[in-house]
N, C-alpha and C positions, 0 to 999 in steps of 0.2 A: 228776136227772142231773148229774154233775160232769165236764164235758168237759175233756180235757187241753189245755193251751195250749203251743204250740211257737213258736220263732222260725224263720222260713223265708225264705231269700233267693230261692228260685226260680231259682238260677243255671242258666244254659244255655250251650251251645256256640255258637260262630259268630255272635255278635251284637254290635251296637254299641248300647249303652244306658247308662242310669244304673245303675251297679253298686253294690250294697250300701249304698244310701241309704234312710233311713227304713224299715228293715226292720220289718214290722208283725207283731204276734202273730197266729198262725193257730190257730183252734179247729176241731177235727173233732167234729161233733155227729151222733150217731146212725149207724146203718148202713143203707144203702139195701137194698131187695130188688130186685136187677137183673132186668130182663126176661130170660126164658130166651134162651139163645144163638140158638135158631132164630127166635124172634120178632124179636129185634134184627137178625139178619142179613136177615130179610125186609124190614125197614125200610131197612137200608143198601143193599140191592140196588135199591130203587126209592124213594128219599127224595122226599117232597113238601115244598116249601119251607114252613118254619114250622109244620109239622103235628105232628111227633114231637119229643120232648125227651129228653135224656140223663138218667142216673140221679141226678145231683147238681145242686145250685145253690149259689152263694156269696151270703152276706148279710153286710153290715156296717152298723152303726147309728151315727147321729150324734145325740147328746143332751147336754144340759148343756155345750154348747160343745166337745165332744171326740168323736173317733171311737172306737168300741169295736173289738174284735178282728175280723179276717176269719174268718167262720164257713163251713165247708163242710158243708152239710146234704143229706139226701136231697131230691130234687126233690119239691115238693108245694105245696099252696095256701098263700097268705099270709092272715093274719088282720088285717083293717083295719076301722077305724071308718067308719060312713057319713059322719062329719064330717071324714074325711081331707082335709087342705087341698088336696092335688094334684087330687083329684076335682072340686073346686069352682073352683080358680083356676089349674089347669094347670101347676103348678110341677114339671115333669118333663122330663128330658133322657135321651139314650141314645147309645150307640156301637155299632159293629159291625165285626167282623173275622173272618177265617177261620183255622182250623187245617188244615193239609194233610198228608196222608200223603206221605212223601218217597220218592224212588227207592231210597234205601238202607234203607227199612223203618222209619225214625224218623218222628216227628211234629214239625212246626214251625209256628210262628205268624208272620204277616206284619206287620211294621212296627207292633207294638202301642204302641211309644213315641209314635208320631204320634197314635194314638187317645187315649192317656193325656193328652197335651198338649191335644188338642181337647176332651176331656171336661171338663177343668178350665176351659178357656176358656168352654165352655157354662155351667158352673156359675157362673162369675163373672157372666155376663150375666143369669142368672136369679136372682141374689142367693142362691145356694146355697153351702154350704161346699165348698171344694176337697177332693179326696181327698188323703190324706197322700202325700208323695213316695214313689214306688215301689209304692204299694198297688194301683194299677190293674193293673200288670204282674204283681205277685205273685199277686193274686186270680185273674186270668185264666189264668195258667200253672197254678195249683193246680187249677182246674176242668178244664182240658184234660187234665192228667195223670190226674186221678181218672177221667175219662171217655174215655180214649184208645181204649177198645174201640168207642166210638161214632164214631170218625173213619173215614168211608168210604174205600175204596181204589180205587173205579172212576174212570175218566177223567172229569174235569169235576166231580167231587164233592168235598165238604169238610165240616168241622164248622163251622157258622156260630155265632159266639159273640156274644151280645147283653148287654153291660153296660148298666145303667140306674140312674138316681138320681131319687128323687122325695120330696116333702114328705109325711110321714106323721102329723104332729101332728093330733090331733082338735080342730079349732077352726074357727070360721067368720069370724074377723076377716080383713079384706082386708090381708094382710101376708105376708112370708116366714114359712115354717114354722120352728118351733124344734126340730123333730125330723125326721130324714131316714133313708131306707133306700136303701142301694146294693145292687144285686143283679146277679148274672151267671148267665145260663142259656145252654144250647147246644142246637142242633138240626142234625141231619145234613141236608145239602142236595145236590141235583144242580144241573145248569145251570139258571139261573133261568128262561130262556125255552124250556126243553125240550131233549131230547136232540139235536135237529138245529138248529143255529144258523142261523136265517134273519134277514133284515132286517125290522125292525119299522117301523110307521108312527107318526108323531108328529103331533099336532094342535095348532096354535097357539091358545092360549087368548085369546079376544077380549075378555073382560070382567074376570075376576078377576085378581089379582096374587098371587104367592107371597110376596114380601118387599118392604119399603119401606126407604129410607135411614133409618138409626138404629134399625131394628127388629131382628128376631131371625133374619134370613135366613142369616147367616154361622155360626150355631151349630145343633147338633142338638137343637132344641127340639121336643117332641112336637107342639105346636100347629101348627108349620109344615106338617106332613104332613096333619093333619086338615083344615086350611084348604084343602088341594088336592083333597079328595075330590069336591066338587061339580064342579070343572072336569074331573076324571078321568071322571066320569060323562058329561059332554058329549063329551069326546074319544072315549069308547067308543061312544057313539051315532053319532058321525061316522065310525066305522071306524078310530079311532086306538088304538094300544096304550098310548101315554103322552102326557102333556101337555108341550108346549114353552112355557115361561114367558117372557114379555117383561117389561121393566122397569116399575116403577110410575109413573115420572114422565112419560115420553114414550110409553110403550107401543109401543116399536119396537125396543129393543135386546134381543137374545137373552140370556137368563141361564142357565137349566138346565132339566132335566126334573123330574118329581116327586121322584125319589130318586137322580138321577144327574146328573153334569156332562155337558156336550156339547162335542164337538170336530169340527173341519172340516179336510178336506184339499183344498187349492186348487192349481190350476195358475196360476202367475204368472210371465210372461216366461220360460217354459221351465223353471221351477223348481217343485218340489213343496213346498208350505208347509203345515205343521200349525199350526192356530190354535185358541185357546179363549178365551172371554170372561175378562177379568181379574177378580181378586178385588177386588170393589168395596165389600164390606160387606153385600151382599145375596145373595151366592153362597157356598155352602158350600165350604170348602177341602177338597176330597175327597182322601183318601189315594191312591186309585187314580189320580186326576187328576194329582197331583204325581209319582207313580211313572212314569206314561206319558210325561209331559213330559221327565223325566230320561232314561228309556230312549231316547226319540227323539233327544234332544240328544246322547247319548253313542254313538249307533249308528255314527257315522263314515261315513255314506252307505250302510251295509249294508242299511238299510231303505228306501233311496231317498227319504229325506226330507231336503230341502236346508236347511230353515229351520224353526225352532219359535218361534212368537210368541204372546204373550198380548195380545190386542187386542179392542176393542169390535167387535161384529158386529151389524149391523142386520138386521131381517127382510127389508128390501129387498135387502140384500147377498145373503142366502140365496136369495131368489126369482130375482134376476138371475143368480146363479152357477149355479143349476139350469138356467135357460133358455139361457144361452150356453155351458154345459158347463165353465166354469172351476171350479165346485164339483165336485170329483171324487168325494169320499166324505164321509160324515157318520156319526158314531157317538156313542153315549152310553157312559159309564163309571162304575162304582161298585163297592162291595164285593160286593153280591149277584150282579150280572151280569158283573162284570169289564169286558168290552167287549161291546156289542151294536150291530151295524150298523143304521143308519137308511136305509131304502130309499124312503120316501115321506113327503112333507110335506103335511098337510091344512091348508089356510089359506083361511078365508072361503069355504068350499064348493068350493074348487079343490084337486085332488090333483096334486101335482108329483112326478115320479119323480127321485130322486137317482141320477145315473149310469145304470147298467143296472137299478137297483132291487134288485139282489142284493148280498150282502156283498162289499165291495171288497177287493182284494188287499192293500193297505197296512193297512187296518183289521185284517184277519186276521193279517197278519205282526206287527203291534204286539201283538195279543192273544196270539199264540203266544210272543212274546218275554217277556211278563210272566208268563204261565202256566208257562213253562219254569223261571223263577226260583222261583215259588211252589211248584212240585212237585219242586224239586230236580233237574231234568233238565239244568240248566246251572249254571255256577259263580255263586254269590252274591257278586259282587265288591264290593257296596255294604253288606254286612252287614244286609240287610233281614230275613232269616229268623232266627228264634230257635228253636233246637231245644229241645223239651220233654224233658229228660233224666230218665227214670224213676229212675235211681240217685240223682241229686241230690235229687229229690223225696222219695224214701224216707229219705235221710240227714237232710234238713233238716226234713221234716214229721212223720215218724214214722207210727204206726199210728192208725187211727180208734178213738175211744172207743165204748163199747157203748150200747145203748138206742135207743128211738124208731125201730125198723126200719120199712121199707116206703117206698114212694113216697107219702108222706102229708104231713099238714099240718106246717108250721113256723111257730112263733109269732114 
């Protein structure tokens, strides 16, 4: 097979981003065999998180000190050696964002420049090569455009996009790999916690810690999540939906959940104050977290939030706030769930109810404000949404080369 190589900018409307920098060669490899329309629509009508995948994937390889072209393949298995370094030493990072069907019928992605920056920050921490400037955005937009038919249109649904990077060199030396594979896949999803959004329960983890000072807590390292699975099992056994992590040093300062940041709404001297733990090097700098803080600060009182503060919060503060009623609401936020209310805190065998135990009004108002931006129901005054323009993609990328059909293996 001799795939065609094209230059592609992935230009799009209505965005604030790094334009036309580091434009990377884009290779179209093979032709997929798409699922029949009826089968795809059945998946889109009732998507299950992380279960079904779109027709394409993106691959880009790093070897001999340089990145190869961005390759758009049919979705399929990868061929890896049993000696692949990432399987032994965990050199693996990832990102996540969503593509949304817009009110005007277009498709747009949310704040992928922030994900690109965080991806390279994670790569630097794990001694991995950074992606070329603009390649993250270019590759992700190319995949979303190729699989726009997989973007669901029902309320609360989206196309979840997962870029990831891992060491693929076949070697057992304890060192960074000399070869890497960057990939992007996509999966249609509905609301993470089900069609009816209720408040979840979180269990304070009494033994394990998620991150330590100087560790990897501030980056999207795969091992951070695996290290939390045992605690998640304990939380589940105690009746919790998620783990609430405390700091590693004193084991009293609230940090975050398994895969979400945490926020609190307090009553203080007649004012409503939104707080979240500060970025201390052990907490992931969530894109949703940053977006909600900005929306709340810019609301001008419309959301009835008087102050927004990033401040340390102890588990004693949370217990006391629940008991005396000054902790009005509590919620978690992240790409997959956007915002999910927290109604119960399970702590040392005691279950405390936050507020009424139901989703709070301010939590739901914040959620609606962000979702309205993401789905194009309100003006995107901050330039967060990037429209995936099919005309631009056809003009810059061109047509796929032939061969290697089917949802099959890619070497």
